[in-house]
DODRENTI-77880 format. One record per residue (C-alpha): residue number from 0; z negated, x, y negated. Coordinates in pm, 1 decimal, always signed. Each point is the difference from the previous one (the first is absolute). Layout:
<nodes>
<NUM <Z X Y>>
...
</nodes>
This chain:
<nodes>
<0 <+0.0 +0.0 +0.0>>
<1 <-127.2 +212.2 -286.9>>
<2 <-16.6 +374.5 +8.2>>
<3 <-175.0 +215.1 -254.1>>
<4 <+322.5 +50.3 -195.2>>
<5 <+62.2 -375.1 -15.1>>
<6 <-345.7 -63.3 -148.0>>
<7 <+8.1 +282.7 -250.1>>
<8 <+47.5 -127.1 -352.4>>
<9 <-84.7 -364.8 +65.4>>
<10 <-228.2 -175.6 -245.3>>
<11 <-345.2 -124.7 +94.2>>
<12 <+123.9 -360.0 +10.3>>
<13 <+285.6 +91.8 +234.2>>
<14 <-238.0 +191.7 +225.5>>
<15 <-236.0 -296.7 +18.0>>
<16 <+293.7 -225.8 +89.2>>
<17 <+110.0 +238.9 +276.6>>
<18 <-359.2 +11.9 +126.9>>
<19 <-27.6 -377.5 +25.9>>
<20 <+335.1 -16.5 +182.5>>
<21 <-106.8 +269.6 +245.5>>
<22 <-336.6 -166.2 +65.5>>
<23 <+173.5 -331.7 +64.6>>
<24 <+238.3 +168.0 +244.2>>
<25 <-296.7 +168.1 +170.9>>
<26 <-171.9 -336.9 +46.5>>
<27 <+319.6 -153.5 +139.3>>
<28 <+38.9 +286.2 +246.6>>
<29 <-353.9 -54.7 +127.7>>
<30 <+71.8 -369.4 +50.0>>
<31 <+316.5 +87.7 +190.9>>
<32 <-197.7 +245.5 +212.2>>
<33 <-259.5 -263.6 +83.4>>
<34 <+267.9 -247.3 +106.6>>
<35 <+192.2 +267.0 +197.8>>
<36 <+307.0 -32.7 -222.3>>
<37 <-8.8 +350.3 -146.7>>
<38 <+324.7 +184.9 +69.2>>
<39 <-97.2 +344.2 -134.6>>
<40 <-371.2 +83.9 +31.9>>
<41 <+41.8 +327.5 -189.2>>
<42 <+87.9 -200.9 -310.6>>
<43 <-372.0 -80.0 -40.0>>
<44 <-74.5 +371.3 -38.0>>
<45 <+284.3 +48.7 -246.9>>
<46 <-112.6 -288.6 -218.9>>
<47 <-365.1 +113.2 +11.7>>
<48 <+102.5 +347.7 -115.2>>
<49 <+218.3 -145.4 -273.1>>
<50 <-298.9 -200.0 -125.9>>
<51 <-208.3 +318.0 -15.3>>
<52 <+282.6 +183.4 -177.8>>
<53 <+32.6 -275.0 -260.5>>
<54 <-376.9 -10.9 -55.2>>
<55 <+3.1 +376.1 -55.2>>
<56 <+267.8 -33.4 -267.9>>
<57 <-194.4 -283.0 -165.6>>
<58 <-316.5 +211.3 -9.1>>
<59 <+186.6 +301.1 -139.0>>
<60 <+148.2 -223.6 -267.5>>
<61 <-347.1 -131.8 -90.3>>
<62 <-138.5 +353.5 -25.6>>
<63 <+295.6 +118.7 -203.8>>
<64 <+96.5 +264.8 +251.6>>
<65 <+357.5 +112.8 -49.5>>
<66 <+135.9 +92.8 +341.3>>
<67 <+304.8 +221.2 -10.8>>
<68 <+293.1 -91.3 +218.8>>
<69 <+43.0 +269.9 +261.7>>
<70 <+340.9 +127.7 +101.2>>
<71 <-87.2 +89.8 +361.4>>
<72 <-53.8 -274.1 +252.7>>
</nodes>
C-alpha cells in the first residue's frame, strides 16, 4: 500500500486520513479471517506494519522532526 517514499511529504490531515483507511482495512481483514473468507493472510501483517509506519510519520510531524529522504533503499 504505502511505502516510506509514498508517505513522505504528506500533510498531517492526509496522514490521518490514510491511518483511518488502514485501520478500517485491518478491521475488515480480521472479520474475514474470523469467517474463513480471508484469501491472503499475510495482508494482515502488511496492513499492521503500514499502520505503524503512518503513526510514525504522524508523530514525527507533531514533533517537527524533518526526516531526510534517503537515496538508498
